[in-house]
C-alpha positions as CSV (number, residue, x, y, z in Angstrom):
1,M,81.5,-92.3,-315.2
2,M,79.2,-92.9,-312.2
3,A,77.6,-96.3,-312.8
4,L,79.5,-99.4,-313.8
5,I,77.7,-101.6,-316.3
6,S,74.3,-101.5,-314.8
7,G,72.6,-100.7,-311.6
8,G,71.7,-97.5,-309.6
9,Q,71.0,-95.3,-312.6
10,K,67.4,-94.3,-311.8
11,T,68.2,-93.3,-308.2
12,L,71.3,-91.4,-309.5
13,M,69.3,-89.6,-312.2
14,S,66.7,-88.5,-309.8
15,F,69.1,-87.2,-307.2
16,K,71.3,-85.5,-309.8
17,A,68.3,-83.8,-311.6
18,W,66.5,-82.5,-308.5
19,Q,69.7,-81.5,-306.4
20,C,71.3,-79.8,-309.4
21,G,68.6,-77.5,-310.5
22,G,66.5,-79.8,-312.7
23,S,63.3,-81.7,-312.1
24,V,61.7,-85.0,-313.0
25,E,58.2,-85.0,-314.4
26,V,55.5,-87.7,-314.2
27,A,53.8,-88.2,-317.7
28,P,50.7,-90.3,-317.0
29,C,50.1,-90.8,-320.7
30,S,53.7,-91.9,-321.5
31,R,54.1,-95.2,-323.4
32,V,57.8,-95.5,-322.7
33,G,58.7,-98.6,-320.9
34,H,61.7,-100.7,-319.9
35,V,61.5,-104.3,-321.1
36,F,63.9,-106.6,-319.2
37,R,65.3,-109.6,-321.0
38,K,65.4,-113.1,-319.6
39,K,69.1,-112.8,-319.2
40,H,71.8,-110.1,-319.4
41,P,73.5,-109.6,-322.8
42,Y,76.7,-108.7,-321.0
43,T,78.6,-110.1,-318.1
44,F,79.3,-108.8,-314.7
45,P,83.0,-109.5,-313.7
46,D,82.2,-109.2,-309.9
47,G,78.7,-110.8,-310.3
48,N,75.5,-108.7,-310.8
49,A,74.7,-108.4,-307.2
50,N,78.1,-107.0,-306.2
51,T,78.0,-104.7,-309.1
52,Y,74.5,-103.3,-308.2
53,L,75.7,-102.8,-304.6
54,K,78.9,-101.2,-305.7
55,N,76.9,-98.7,-308.0
56,S,74.6,-98.0,-305.1
57,R,77.4,-97.3,-302.7
58,R,79.0,-94.9,-305.3
59,V,75.6,-93.0,-305.5
60,A,75.3,-92.9,-301.8
61,E,78.8,-91.7,-301.3
62,V,78.4,-88.8,-303.7
63,W,74.8,-87.7,-303.0
64,L,73.5,-88.8,-299.5
65,D,75.6,-86.4,-297.4
66,E,74.9,-86.9,-293.6
67,F,72.0,-89.4,-294.4
68,I,74.6,-92.0,-295.8
69,H,74.6,-93.8,-292.4
70,F,71.0,-95.1,-293.2
71,F,72.3,-96.7,-296.4
72,Y,75.1,-98.6,-294.5
73,E,72.7,-99.5,-291.6
74,T,70.2,-101.1,-294.0
75,R,72.9,-102.5,-296.3
76,P,75.9,-103.3,-294.1
77,S,77.3,-105.7,-296.7
78,A,78.0,-102.7,-298.8
79,L,80.9,-101.8,-296.6
80,Q,82.8,-104.8,-298.0
81,I,82.5,-103.8,-301.6
82,P,85.2,-101.4,-302.9
83,Y,83.5,-98.6,-304.7
84,G,86.6,-97.1,-306.7
85,D,87.4,-93.4,-307.2
86,I,84.5,-91.0,-307.0
87,G,86.6,-87.7,-306.9
88,D,85.6,-86.4,-310.2
89,R,81.9,-87.1,-309.3
90,K,82.1,-85.0,-306.1
91,E,84.1,-82.2,-308.0
92,L,81.3,-82.1,-310.6
93,R,78.6,-81.8,-307.9
94,S,80.6,-78.9,-306.3
95,R,81.1,-77.2,-309.6
96,L,77.5,-77.4,-310.4
97,K,76.6,-76.1,-306.9
98,C,74.1,-78.9,-306.4
99,R,72.0,-78.8,-303.2
100,G,72.2,-81.1,-300.3
101,F,70.3,-84.3,-299.7
102,G,68.6,-82.7,-296.7
103,W,67.1,-80.2,-299.1
104,Y,65.9,-83.0,-301.4
105,Q,64.3,-84.8,-298.6
106,K,62.5,-81.7,-297.2
107,T,61.5,-80.0,-300.4
108,I,61.1,-82.7,-303.0
109,Y,60.1,-85.7,-300.9
110,P,58.7,-84.6,-297.7
111,E,56.5,-87.6,-297.4
112,L,59.7,-89.7,-296.8
113,A,59.8,-90.4,-293.1
114,T,63.4,-90.1,-292.1
115,P,64.4,-92.2,-288.9
116,S,66.4,-90.4,-286.3
117,R,69.9,-91.5,-285.0
118,H,67.9,-92.6,-281.8
119,E,65.9,-95.2,-283.6
120,L,66.7,-98.9,-283.5
121,A,64.2,-100.1,-286.0
122,Y,61.4,-98.8,-288.4
123,G,58.9,-99.6,-291.0
124,Q,56.1,-102.2,-290.8
125,L,55.8,-104.1,-287.6
126,R,54.7,-107.4,-289.0
127,Q,53.9,-111.1,-288.4
128,R,54.1,-112.9,-291.8
129,N,51.4,-111.1,-293.9
130,L,49.9,-109.3,-290.9
131,C,50.8,-105.8,-289.8
132,L,50.3,-103.5,-286.9
133,Q,48.2,-100.6,-288.0
134,G,47.7,-97.3,-286.4
135,P,45.2,-94.6,-287.1
136,D,44.8,-92.6,-290.3
137,S,46.0,-89.0,-290.3
138,P,43.6,-87.0,-290.6
139,P,41.5,-88.6,-288.0
140,P,40.6,-92.2,-288.5
141,D,37.6,-93.5,-290.4
142,Q,34.7,-95.2,-288.9
143,K,36.3,-98.6,-289.1
144,Q,39.0,-97.5,-286.6
145,Q,38.3,-98.7,-283.1
146,Q,38.1,-96.2,-280.3
147,S,37.7,-96.5,-276.6
148,Q,35.2,-94.4,-274.7
149,E,38.0,-92.0,-273.7
150,G,38.8,-91.3,-277.3
151,E,42.1,-93.3,-277.3
152,Q,42.5,-95.0,-280.6
153,Q,43.0,-98.8,-280.5
154,V,45.6,-100.4,-282.7
155,E,44.5,-102.9,-285.3
156,V,46.2,-106.0,-286.7
157,T,45.4,-106.3,-290.4
158,T,46.9,-107.5,-293.8
159,C,50.2,-105.8,-294.7
160,V,50.0,-103.4,-297.6
161,A,53.2,-102.0,-299.0
162,E,53.9,-98.3,-298.3
163,R,50.8,-97.8,-296.2
164,V,51.4,-94.9,-293.9
165,T,49.2,-96.2,-291.2
166,Q,51.5,-99.3,-291.0
167,E,54.7,-97.4,-290.4
168,W,56.3,-97.6,-286.9
169,S,59.7,-96.9,-285.4
170,L,61.3,-98.1,-282.2
171,S,63.4,-95.7,-280.3
172,Q,66.4,-96.3,-277.9
173,D,64.2,-95.3,-275.1
174,G,61.6,-98.0,-275.9
175,A,59.0,-95.9,-277.5
176,V,57.1,-97.6,-280.5
177,A,55.9,-94.7,-282.5
178,H,53.5,-93.9,-285.3
179,G,54.4,-90.3,-286.1
180,N,53.7,-88.4,-282.9
181,L,51.6,-91.1,-281.4
182,C,53.1,-94.0,-279.2
183,L,51.8,-97.4,-278.4
184,S,50.4,-97.3,-274.9
185,V,48.8,-99.6,-272.3
186,L,46.8,-97.7,-270.0
187,S,46.3,-100.2,-267.2
188,P,47.5,-103.9,-266.6
189,R,43.8,-104.6,-266.1
190,D,43.0,-103.2,-269.5
191,A,44.7,-105.5,-272.2
192,R,44.1,-103.3,-275.1
193,V,46.8,-101.5,-276.9
194,H,46.1,-97.9,-277.8
195,V,48.0,-95.0,-279.5
196,L,48.3,-91.7,-277.6
197,P,50.5,-88.6,-277.9
198,C,54.2,-89.6,-277.2
199,H,55.1,-88.4,-273.6
200,A,58.1,-90.8,-272.8
201,G,56.2,-92.3,-269.7
202,P,56.3,-95.7,-268.5
203,K,53.1,-96.7,-270.1
204,Q,54.7,-96.2,-273.4
205,R,58.0,-97.9,-272.8
206,W,58.6,-101.3,-274.6
207,I,61.5,-103.7,-274.2
208,R,62.8,-106.1,-277.0
209,Q,63.2,-109.7,-276.0
210,G,64.3,-111.4,-279.1
211,R,61.3,-110.9,-281.3
212,R,58.9,-110.1,-278.6
213,L,57.8,-106.7,-277.6
214,Q,57.3,-106.4,-273.8
215,H,55.4,-103.7,-272.1
216,G,57.8,-102.2,-269.5
217,A,55.1,-101.3,-266.9
218,S,52.9,-104.3,-267.1
219,G,55.5,-106.9,-268.1
220,L,53.0,-108.3,-270.7
221,C,53.9,-108.8,-274.4
222,L,52.3,-107.3,-277.5
223,D,50.0,-110.0,-278.9
224,S,47.9,-110.2,-282.1
225,A,45.7,-113.3,-281.2
226,S,42.4,-111.3,-280.8
227,D,39.6,-110.2,-283.1
228,Y,39.4,-106.9,-281.2
229,G,42.8,-105.5,-282.2
230,A,46.3,-105.7,-280.6
231,L,46.4,-106.7,-276.9
232,V,49.0,-107.4,-274.2
233,Q,49.2,-110.9,-272.8
234,P,51.6,-112.9,-270.7
235,C,54.7,-113.5,-272.3
236,R,55.3,-117.0,-273.8
237,N,58.3,-118.3,-275.6
238,N,57.9,-119.1,-279.3
239,L,54.2,-118.0,-279.4
240,L,53.7,-117.0,-283.0
241,S,51.2,-114.1,-282.0
242,Q,53.9,-112.5,-280.1
243,Q,56.7,-112.6,-282.5
244,W,57.2,-109.2,-284.2
245,D,59.6,-108.0,-287.0
246,F,60.3,-104.5,-288.2
247,S,61.0,-104.0,-292.0
248,V,64.5,-102.4,-291.2
249,E,66.7,-103.1,-288.3
250,L,69.2,-100.3,-287.7
251,Q,70.9,-102.1,-284.9
252,A,71.0,-105.7,-283.5
253,L,68.1,-106.9,-281.5
254,T,68.4,-106.2,-277.7
255,T,67.8,-109.2,-275.5
256,L,67.4,-109.2,-271.8
């Protein structure tokens, strides 16, 4: 049995169906639903949170292959939860000749942006309910600010879950990337923050200082206190407009 009591079944069913030769169809007119009760009609000997985490770990160990480190980096507490024997589950997967998770990601869910092992954090870059927003892809709509040279200025706007234009990643070499575009400051005399094709140059290098993002070349910090998009300003301790958090931290914050 894969899941114990409850938790993790929906993820398990999707992985197992797709990776083992089946499919999951979306039926827009379906009237089937799942109504949750106010309380569980059964007990969780280890507590419901630990049981859900245990089931998630069992699913991850069987189905995620080389991607499993993302699970533990985002849920490190799972390492402390014993997950029992999964030998029969792995044997079943082998016997059914199920495909790997890499195939699932590339073929079934290519929209899923997979962080690299060189990334420290990813997801929304936010301040409370505000998020840094990059350009649309394909090219931005008329609301997106652009400089005379054609570089696209970065906006600060209300956070919207799963909005692709609000997805960023921070690499070990200090690049803050939105796809193949990176946060850039063209000149210390120009406080505006743009996105340009990533080239690993000093104008695209950022340094974490606690929750601040300091531009390496200018020494200024990413700041949201402007009606004209994101800017860089002199760094100030505890200034809210310079405090930034990624949705997912893969490694501990670095501090100078």
